[in-house]
Backbone as a chain_set.jsonl record, in Angstrom:
{"seq": "MLKQCSKLVATLLAAVAAAVLVAMPGSAVQAAGNSEQVVFSGTALPPTNSEPFGFWVWCQNQQAASSRGRYETDCNGALYFYQRGIVVHVTGEITELEEGVYEMDLESSDGKVVCTLTNDPPILHGPHNTVTADPCTVNGEDVAGLVSTNAVVNATGP", "coords": {"N": [[26.485, 49.185, -4.52], [26.088, 46.903, -2.978], [23.526, 47.437, -1.979], [22.047, 47.267, -4.333], [22.357, 44.563, -4.98], [21.095, 43.425, -2.775], [18.479, 44.333, -3.2], [17.945, 43.036, -5.616], [18.1, 40.315, -4.823], [15.998, 40.287, -2.968], [13.844, 40.845, -4.681], [13.943, 38.614, -6.372], [13.429, 36.572, -4.488], [10.822, 37.275, -3.724], [9.513, 36.876, -6.154], [9.844, 34.108, -6.498], [8.449, 33.186, -4.238], [5.866, 34.096, -4.875], [5.399, 32.584, -7.179], [5.361, 30.008, -6.077], [3.102, 30.183, -4.401], [1.11, 30.573, -6.332], [1.271, 28.166, -7.68], [0.511, 26.267, -5.77], [-2.423, 25.909, -5.314], [-3.122, 24.477, -7.651], [-1.653, 22.139, -7.302], [-2.935, 21.077, -5.072], [-5.43, 20.514, -6.154], [-4.691, 18.584, -8.031], [-3.793, 16.554, -6.289], [-6.185, 15.777, -5.128], [-7.276, 14.259, -7.131], [-5.866, 11.93, -7.098], [-5.402, 8.441, -6.09], [-5.988, 6.588, -3.032], [-3.396, 4.627, -1.803], [-2.296, 1.405, -0.801], [0.079, -0.69, 0.687], [1.083, -3.925, 1.547], [3.677, -5.775, 2.929], [5.618, -8.504, 3.789], [6.968, -11.213, 5.843], [6.609, -14.454, 7.345], [7.643, -16.739, 9.716], [8.148, -20.082, 11.081], [9.013, -20.584, 14.57], [6.804, -19.11, 15.313], [4.837, -19.045, 13.472], [2.628, -20.972, 11.381], [3.71, -22.042, 9.027], [6.39, -21.272, 6.672], [5.857, -18.188, 5.134], [5.005, -15.524, 2.911], [4.442, -12.192, 1.546], [3.7, -9.647, -0.847], [1.87, -7.013, -1.659], [0.161, -4.594, -3.515], [-2.297, -2.092, -3.432], [-5.014, -0.028, -4.599], [-7.139, 1.932, -2.823], [-9.134, 3.772, -3.286], [-10.635, 4.792, -6.288], [-8.737, 6.44, -8.767], [-8.915, 9.637, -10.421], [-10.148, 9.656, -13.785], [-8.237, 10.667, -15.511], [-5.898, 9.956, -14.271], [-5.513, 7.313, -14.643], [-6.773, 3.953, -14.766], [-7.395, 0.846, -13.107], [-7.808, -2.677, -13.519], [-8.339, -4.292, -11.296], [-8.449, -3.76, -7.736], [-6.188, -4.6, -6.331], [-2.868, -5.924, -6.687], [-0.276, -8.335, -6.657], [1.876, -10.625, -4.874], [1.883, -13.854, -3.313], [3.639, -16.0, -1.125], [4.425, -19.321, -0.428], [6.645, -20.907, 1.019], [7.534, -23.495, 1.948], [5.859, -25.133, 0.529], [6.634, -24.653, -2.006], [5.414, -22.685, -3.535], [4.87, -19.789, -5.29], [2.889, -17.2, -6.108], [1.074, -15.088, -8.329], [-1.318, -12.684, -7.388], [-4.552, -11.126, -7.474], [-7.068, -8.745, -6.496], [-9.418, -7.274, -4.182], [-9.754, -4.398, -2.036], [-10.696, -3.291, 1.218], [-11.407, -0.706, 3.488], [-11.76, -1.269, 6.712], [-11.998, 0.136, 9.075], [-10.677, 3.281, 10.234], [-7.404, 3.147, 9.184], [-7.304, 0.363, 9.149], [-7.04, -2.276, 7.045], [-8.389, -4.611, 4.712], [-7.502, -7.091, 2.524], [-8.78, -8.937, -0.042], [-7.758, -11.631, -1.752], [-6.829, -13.498, -4.714], [-5.499, -16.128, -6.716], [-5.06, -16.42, -10.305], [-5.865, -18.935, -11.187], [-7.428, -19.75, -9.145], [-6.472, -21.393, -7.142], [-5.174, -20.432, -4.924], [-6.415, -18.621, -2.326], [-6.745, -15.924, -0.291], [-7.233, -13.828, 2.583], [-5.905, -10.883, 3.674], [-5.235, -8.987, 6.553], [-4.483, -6.055, 8.361], [-3.294, -5.189, 11.671], [-4.248, -2.431, 13.697], [-2.366, 0.266, 15.303], [-1.08, 1.627, 12.174], [2.318, 1.296, 11.854], [5.532, 2.832, 11.351], [7.882, 1.326, 9.211], [9.138, -2.129, 9.46], [7.218, -3.193, 11.47], [4.651, -4.037, 11.843], [1.62, -5.979, 12.218], [0.239, -8.464, 10.222], [-2.356, -10.548, 9.288], [-3.189, -13.582, 7.673], [-6.123, -14.744, 7.035], [-9.236, -15.914, 6.293], [-7.309, -18.508, 4.602], [-6.665, -20.367, 1.768], [-4.984, -22.971, 0.175], [-4.483, -24.719, -2.68], [-6.939, -26.032, -2.205], [-6.727, -26.677, 0.474], [-7.267, -25.631, 3.778], [-5.334, -23.227, 5.374], [-4.097, -22.395, 8.393], [-3.04, -20.039, 10.962], [-1.292, -18.125, 9.851], [0.611, -15.506, 10.332], [2.201, -12.474, 10.146], [4.531, -10.664, 11.926], [6.341, -8.785, 11.32], [5.739, -7.028, 9.305], [5.615, -4.578, 6.697], [3.459, -1.933, 6.423], [1.937, 0.321, 4.431], [0.136, 3.2, 3.858], [-1.016, 5.581, 1.691], [-2.052, 8.749, 0.321], [-5.239, 10.341, -0.473]], "CA": [[26.442, 47.899, -5.182], [25.502, 45.971, -2.034], [22.088, 47.705, -1.934], [21.453, 46.758, -5.569], [22.32, 43.098, -4.844], [20.058, 43.106, -1.799], [17.181, 44.549, -3.855], [17.789, 41.977, -6.606], [17.809, 39.083, -4.09], [14.652, 40.426, -2.42], [12.92, 40.736, -5.807], [13.941, 37.212, -6.784], [12.735, 35.803, -3.458], [9.4, 37.597, -3.829], [9.007, 36.227, -7.368], [9.777, 32.675, -6.217], [7.346, 32.99, -3.297], [4.621, 34.283, -5.628], [5.241, 31.422, -8.056], [4.976, 28.877, -5.237], [1.719, 30.39, -3.987], [0.248, 30.367, -7.496], [1.317, 26.745, -8.038], [-0.059, 25.421, -4.727], [-3.792, 25.465, -5.519], [-3.14, 23.454, -8.692], [-1.152, 20.906, -6.711], [-3.978, 20.541, -4.21], [-6.457, 19.95, -7.027], [-4.146, 17.349, -8.577], [-3.758, 15.534, -5.24], [-7.535, 15.29, -4.914], [-7.589, 13.293, -8.168], [-5.072, 10.716, -6.907], [-6.072, 7.41, -5.308], [-5.311, 6.115, -1.827], [-2.661, 3.404, -2.114], [-1.94, 0.636, 0.384], [1.016, -1.78, 0.414], [1.439, -4.876, 2.602], [4.861, -6.54, 2.563], [6.162, -9.142, 4.981], [7.204, -12.656, 5.894], [6.287, -15.078, 8.629], [8.397, -17.991, 9.81], [8.002, -20.834, 12.333], [7.958, -21.277, 15.292], [5.652, -18.257, 15.62], [3.922, -19.145, 12.349], [2.388, -22.383, 11.06], [4.638, -22.426, 7.959], [7.008, -20.09, 6.063], [4.862, -17.499, 4.319], [5.361, -14.139, 2.615], [3.511, -11.467, 0.675], [3.922, -8.268, -1.279], [0.649, -6.666, -2.377], [-0.131, -3.169, -3.67], [-3.712, -1.849, -3.734], [-5.549, 1.328, -4.533], [-8.382, 1.821, -2.077], [-10.12, 4.635, -3.936], [-10.311, 4.981, -7.692], [-8.173, 7.726, -9.173], [-9.635, 10.303, -11.502], [-9.894, 8.946, -15.047], [-6.998, 11.172, -16.102], [-4.774, 9.359, -13.54], [-5.409, 5.897, -15.005], [-7.684, 3.007, -14.104], [-6.879, -0.505, -12.979], [-8.868, -3.677, -13.601], [-8.647, -4.713, -9.93], [-7.892, -2.861, -6.737], [-4.929, -5.109, -5.78], [-1.955, -6.771, -7.451], [0.892, -8.677, -5.858], [2.3, -12.026, -4.825], [1.904, -14.585, -2.052], [4.681, -17.022, -1.149], [4.324, -20.428, 0.515], [7.983, -21.425, 0.759], [7.615, -24.928, 2.197], [5.07, -25.795, -0.521], [7.211, -24.31, -3.303], [4.417, -21.904, -4.273], [4.925, -18.333, -5.401], [1.775, -16.992, -7.027], [0.534, -13.741, -8.548], [-2.702, -12.552, -6.929], [-5.272, -9.866, -7.654], [-8.204, -8.738, -5.58], [-10.095, -6.052, -3.753], [-9.385, -3.913, -0.704], [-11.721, -2.573, 1.962], [-10.947, -0.09, 4.739], [-12.753, -1.669, 7.706], [-12.072, 1.319, 9.935], [-9.515, 4.116, 9.967], [-6.107, 2.497, 9.327], [-7.4, -1.108, 9.128], [-7.334, -2.667, 5.669], [-8.583, -6.022, 4.427], [-7.273, -7.402, 1.116], [-9.297, -10.233, -0.476], [-6.855, -11.936, -2.859], [-6.997, -14.805, -5.346], [-4.675, -16.392, -7.899], [-5.882, -16.497, -11.517], [-6.426, -20.284, -11.313], [-8.28, -19.998, -7.991], [-5.876, -22.373, -6.225], [-4.779, -19.718, -3.712], [-7.387, -17.594, -1.943], [-6.383, -15.471, 1.06], [-7.611, -12.493, 3.044], [-4.879, -10.28, 4.532], [-5.754, -7.87, 7.351], [-3.485, -5.493, 9.279], [-3.706, -4.721, 12.998], [-3.913, -1.014, 13.905], [-2.216, 1.314, 14.295], [-0.015, 1.422, 11.196], [3.597, 1.791, 12.365], [6.576, 3.026, 10.347], [8.872, 0.256, 9.113], [8.682, -3.523, 9.559], [6.765, -3.369, 12.848], [3.203, -4.215, 11.802], [1.102, -7.35, 12.186], [-0.713, -8.775, 9.156], [-2.843, -11.92, 9.407], [-3.828, -14.179, 6.5], [-7.189, -15.601, 7.551], [-8.931, -17.288, 5.918], [-6.368, -18.728, 3.511], [-6.785, -21.709, 1.198], [-3.949, -23.264, -0.818], [-4.797, -25.99, -3.348], [-8.085, -26.649, -1.544], [-6.449, -26.941, 1.894], [-7.277, -24.466, 4.662], [-4.061, -23.019, 6.049], [-4.326, -21.514, 9.543], [-1.858, -19.615, 11.701], [-0.369, -17.315, 9.047], [0.669, -14.17, 10.932], [3.492, -11.782, 10.045], [4.678, -9.593, 12.921], [7.401, -7.878, 10.853], [5.26, -6.518, 8.027], [5.541, -3.152, 6.375], [2.138, -1.524, 5.958], [2.041, 1.72, 4.034], [-1.09, 3.749, 3.272], [-0.767, 6.961, 1.267], [-3.065, 9.327, -0.545], [-6.3, 11.152, 0.129]], "C": [[25.774, 46.864, -4.275], [23.992, 46.164, -1.942], [21.398, 47.15, -3.169], [21.343, 45.236, -5.506], [21.224, 42.684, -3.876], [18.673, 43.263, -2.408], [16.908, 43.444, -4.876], [17.421, 40.65, -5.936], [16.389, 39.139, -3.531], [13.603, 40.282, -3.519], [12.809, 39.292, -6.278], [13.196, 36.336, -5.777], [11.234, 36.044, -3.509], [8.784, 36.91, -5.046], [8.863, 34.722, -7.151], [8.61, 32.377, -5.27], [6.002, 33.124, -4.002], [4.359, 33.084, -6.53], [4.8, 30.199, -7.266], [3.518, 29.0, -4.806], [0.745, 30.158, -5.136], [0.175, 28.876, -7.832], [0.608, 25.865, -7.016], [-1.503, 25.015, -4.966], [-3.9, 24.383, -6.59], [-2.664, 22.122, -8.151], [-2.206, 20.266, -5.826], [-5.091, 19.903, -5.035], [-5.962, 18.642, -7.615], [-4.155, 16.247, -7.528], [-5.136, 14.953, -5.007], [-7.924, 14.247, -5.953], [-6.819, 11.995, -8.03], [-5.861, 9.693, -6.091], [-5.282, 7.117, -4.037], [-4.654, 4.788, -2.18], [-2.203, 2.742, -0.819], [-1.013, -0.501, -0.047], [1.186, -2.604, 1.685], [2.646, -5.656, 2.096], [5.422, -7.181, 3.82], [6.393, -10.627, 4.811], [6.799, -13.151, 7.274], [6.946, -16.446, 8.641], [8.065, -18.73, 11.095], [9.134, -20.439, 13.281], [6.746, -20.413, 15.602], [4.587, -18.322, 14.531], [3.766, -20.611, 11.969], [3.303, -22.905, 9.959], [5.252, -21.166, 7.369], [6.069, -19.484, 5.019], [5.338, -16.068, 4.063], [4.371, -13.511, 1.65], [4.081, -10.108, 0.314], [2.725, -7.924, -2.144], [0.468, -5.156, -2.345], [-1.596, -3.027, -4.059], [-3.977, -0.358, -3.839], [-6.928, 1.212, -3.925], [-9.491, 2.667, -2.686], [-9.687, 4.822, -5.377], [-9.744, 6.372, -7.924], [-9.084, 8.349, -10.216], [-9.248, 9.637, -12.819], [-8.612, 9.419, -15.719], [-5.756, 10.569, -15.448], [-4.614, 7.873, -13.854], [-6.351, 5.048, -14.188], [-7.026, 1.636, -14.073], [-8.045, -1.47, -12.998], [-9.278, -4.171, -12.216], [-8.028, -3.7, -8.98], [-6.489, -3.273, -6.318], [-4.175, -5.98, -6.775], [-0.769, -7.101, -6.561], [1.215, -10.145, -5.927], [2.196, -12.555, -3.405], [2.91, -15.717, -2.209], [4.401, -18.048, -0.058], [5.578, -21.26, 0.303], [8.075, -22.943, 0.882], [6.88, -25.715, 1.105], [5.643, -25.538, -1.92], [6.268, -23.501, -4.17], [4.724, -20.422, -4.155], [3.899, -17.998, -6.464], [1.375, -15.511, -7.112], [-0.923, -13.74, -8.101], [-3.248, -11.182, -7.31], [-6.436, -9.89, -6.679], [-8.727, -7.358, -5.289], [-9.637, -5.686, -2.349], [-10.559, -3.155, -0.099], [-11.063, -1.953, 3.186], [-12.029, -0.344, 5.773], [-13.035, -0.563, 8.709], [-10.801, 2.103, 9.671], [-8.227, 3.352, 10.251], [-6.135, 0.981, 9.366], [-7.887, -1.523, 7.746], [-7.445, -4.174, 5.553], [-8.444, -6.223, 2.922], [-7.792, -8.811, 0.842], [-8.598, -10.581, -1.779], [-7.087, -13.34, -3.4], [-6.056, -14.919, -6.536], [-5.6, -16.571, -9.1], [-6.509, -17.877, -11.704], [-7.31, -20.663, -10.125], [-7.71, -20.969, -6.97], [-5.384, -21.743, -4.917], [-5.78, -18.589, -3.486], [-7.084, -17.201, -0.506], [-6.946, -14.08, 1.321], [-6.535, -12.012, 4.005], [-5.483, -9.082, 5.251], [-4.655, -7.381, 8.284], [-4.119, -5.129, 10.618], [-3.35, -3.244, 13.122], [-3.041, -0.853, 15.145], [-1.11, 0.944, 13.309], [1.246, 2.091, 11.738], [4.593, 1.927, 11.224], [7.552, 1.842, 10.381], [8.273, -1.123, 9.316], [8.244, -3.888, 10.985], [5.263, -3.581, 12.94], [2.842, -5.694, 11.802], [0.06, -7.459, 11.083], [-1.057, -10.256, 9.276], [-3.469, -12.356, 8.094], [-4.869, -15.167, 7.018], [-8.526, -15.106, 7.022], [-7.923, -17.337, 4.771], [-6.481, -20.183, 3.063], [-5.742, -21.861, 0.11], [-4.226, -24.658, -1.382], [-5.905, -26.757, -2.624], [-7.909, -26.94, -0.071], [-6.491, -25.635, 2.682], [-5.95, -24.396, 5.402], [-4.295, -21.996, 7.157], [-2.988, -21.091, 10.138], [-0.839, -18.841, 10.894], [-0.403, -15.874, 9.553], [2.082, -13.623, 10.792], [3.514, -10.66, 11.069], [5.786, -8.623, 12.535], [7.023, -7.246, 9.535], [5.422, -5.001, 7.923], [4.13, -2.915, 5.857], [2.25, -0.04, 5.652], [0.744, 2.141, 3.369], [-0.83, 5.216, 2.963], [-1.945, 7.471, 0.437], [-4.13, 10.078, 0.239], [-6.823, 10.59, 1.426]], "O": [[24.985, 46.043, -4.744], [23.248, 45.188, -1.838], [20.291, 46.621, -3.077], [20.335, 44.676, -5.937], [20.507, 41.713, -4.118], [17.79, 42.438, -2.172], [15.779, 42.968, -4.992], [16.538, 39.938, -6.415], [15.655, 38.154, -3.608], [12.569, 39.651, -3.298], [11.713, 38.804, -6.55], [12.422, 35.46, -6.164], [10.453, 35.105, -3.352], [7.659, 36.416, -4.976], [7.872, 34.126, -7.573], [7.868, 31.419, -5.483], [5.091, 32.337, -3.744], [3.224, 32.619, -6.634], [3.956, 29.433, -7.731], [2.778, 28.017, -4.844], [-0.334, 29.602, -4.93], [-0.882, 28.384, -8.227], [0.137, 24.788, -7.382], [-1.801, 23.828, -4.828], [-4.698, 23.458, -6.444], [-3.214, 21.079, -8.505], [-2.359, 19.045, -5.826], [-5.632, 18.866, -4.653], [-6.724, 17.679, -7.695], [-4.495, 15.107, -7.845], [-5.261, 13.764, -4.717], [-8.809, 13.43, -5.698], [-7.083, 11.045, -8.767], [-6.869, 10.034, -5.473], [-4.077, 7.361, -3.966], [-5.283, 3.922, -2.787], [-1.782, 3.408, 0.127], [-1.287, -1.193, -1.028], [1.405, -2.057, 2.765], [2.643, -6.143, 0.965], [5.676, -6.494, 4.809], [6.062, -11.218, 3.783], [6.666, -12.382, 8.226], [6.82, -17.216, 7.689], [7.735, -18.1, 12.1], [10.166, -19.978, 12.794], [5.748, -20.926, 16.108], [3.532, -17.704, 14.67], [4.671, -21.411, 12.207], [3.642, -24.088, 9.953], [4.694, -20.083, 7.543], [5.559, -20.18, 4.141], [6.002, -15.473, 4.912], [3.568, -14.2, 1.021], [4.842, -9.507, 1.072], [2.568, -8.47, -3.236], [0.602, -4.519, -1.3], [-2.084, -3.758, -4.92], [-3.269, 0.463, -3.255], [-7.786, 0.49, -4.434], [-10.664, 2.304, -2.604], [-8.5, 4.993, -5.655], [-10.214, 7.354, -7.349], [-9.918, 7.672, -10.816], [-8.141, 9.113, -12.949], [-7.967, 8.646, -16.427], [-4.665, 10.66, -16.011], [-3.671, 7.241, -13.377], [-6.685, 5.385, -13.052], [-6.194, 1.317, -14.923], [-9.142, -1.136, -12.55], [-10.457, -4.442, -11.988], [-7.19, -2.888, -9.373], [-5.672, -2.416, -5.982], [-4.773, -6.678, -7.594], [-0.304, -6.253, -5.798], [0.883, -10.83, -6.894], [2.388, -11.826, -2.432], [3.026, -16.318, -3.277], [4.169, -17.69, 1.096], [5.583, -22.201, -0.49], [8.637, -23.602, 0.007], [7.256, -26.847, 0.801], [5.193, -26.133, -2.899], [6.303, -23.606, -5.396], [4.822, -19.876, -3.056], [4.014, -18.454, -7.602], [1.345, -14.794, -6.112], [-1.672, -14.672, -8.393], [-2.501, -10.213, -7.449], [-6.753, -10.931, -6.103], [-8.509, -6.407, -6.041], [-9.195, -6.538, -1.577], [-11.311, -2.475, -0.797], [-10.252, -2.599, 3.85], [-13.091, 0.278, 5.733], [-14.174, -0.361, 9.132], [-9.928, 1.627, 8.946], [-7.968, 2.953, 11.387], [-5.098, 0.358, 9.594], [-8.991, -1.174, 7.328], [-6.708, -4.921, 6.197], [-9.168, -5.611, 2.137], [-7.301, -9.776, 1.427], [-8.808, -9.92, -2.796], [-7.482, -14.249, -2.67], [-5.836, -13.955, -7.269], [-6.789, -16.842, -8.933], [-7.573, -17.989, -12.313], [-7.874, -21.757, -10.09], [-8.403, -21.334, -6.02], [-5.2, -22.442, -3.921], [-5.966, -17.721, -4.339], [-7.154, -18.034, 0.398], [-7.111, -13.271, 0.408], [-6.278, -12.648, 5.027], [-6.161, -8.258, 4.637], [-3.974, -8.183, 8.924], [-5.304, -4.807, 10.698], [-2.268, -2.835, 12.7], [-2.987, -1.767, 15.969], [-0.302, 0.055, 13.578], [1.252, 3.284, 12.04], [4.499, 1.205, 10.232], [7.989, 1.416, 11.45], [7.052, -1.278, 9.344], [8.822, -4.771, 11.618], [4.661, -3.336, 13.986], [3.651, -6.547, 11.435], [-0.875, -6.663, 11.011], [-0.171, -11.107, 9.355], [-4.2, -11.587, 7.468], [-4.535, -16.29, 7.395], [-8.903, -13.965, 7.29], [-7.71, -16.351, 4.065], [-6.402, -21.106, 3.874], [-5.615, -21.008, -0.768], [-4.207, -25.649, -0.652], [-5.822, -27.973, -2.452], [-8.845, -27.405, 0.579], [-5.843, -24.656, 2.314], [-5.499, -25.383, 5.983], [-4.654, -20.852, 6.878], [-1.948, -21.691, 9.864], [0.353, -18.881, 11.202], [-1.324, -15.118, 9.244], [3.043, -14.233, 11.262], [2.628, -9.806, 11.083], [6.14, -7.74, 13.316], [7.898, -6.955, 8.719], [5.372, -4.267, 8.911], [3.664, -3.617, 4.96], [2.614, 0.757, 6.516], [0.3, 1.503, 2.415], [-0.471, 5.996, 3.845], [-2.734, 6.682, -0.082], [-3.968, 10.402, 1.416], [-7.717, 11.175, 2.036]]}, "num_chains": 1, "name": "protein.A"}
């Protein structure tokens, strides 16, 4: 009886292993159709920053295959200027300047907020990244000194 159970377990394990091997090439092909996605999320507060500022922006750096869906812009998210009482939805474009360095050019729909966010390499796990907003214009005023040193930067995909 023990030999029969051992043979049954071995047969089942072989079948599972074969199924996994057959499924893997399809998974690799599917992954190739996905887009690279980048998220910046963080806050910046005085005295190390010119004013309280925050952001959460998601971007796709490379277009996904048409079967995976298309987006009108590369980026969507929000910028926060706490002292000014401004929380605004932004859209925009992303560029990979070099390996692991991303630049997000963002603008509100009314054009009153225009900012470029850029991360410092290398990308670290958790809230240990630096993201600078420069240049940044809010209601026609240039805002300098917007730097988050506790940002989460996540880049995934191909």
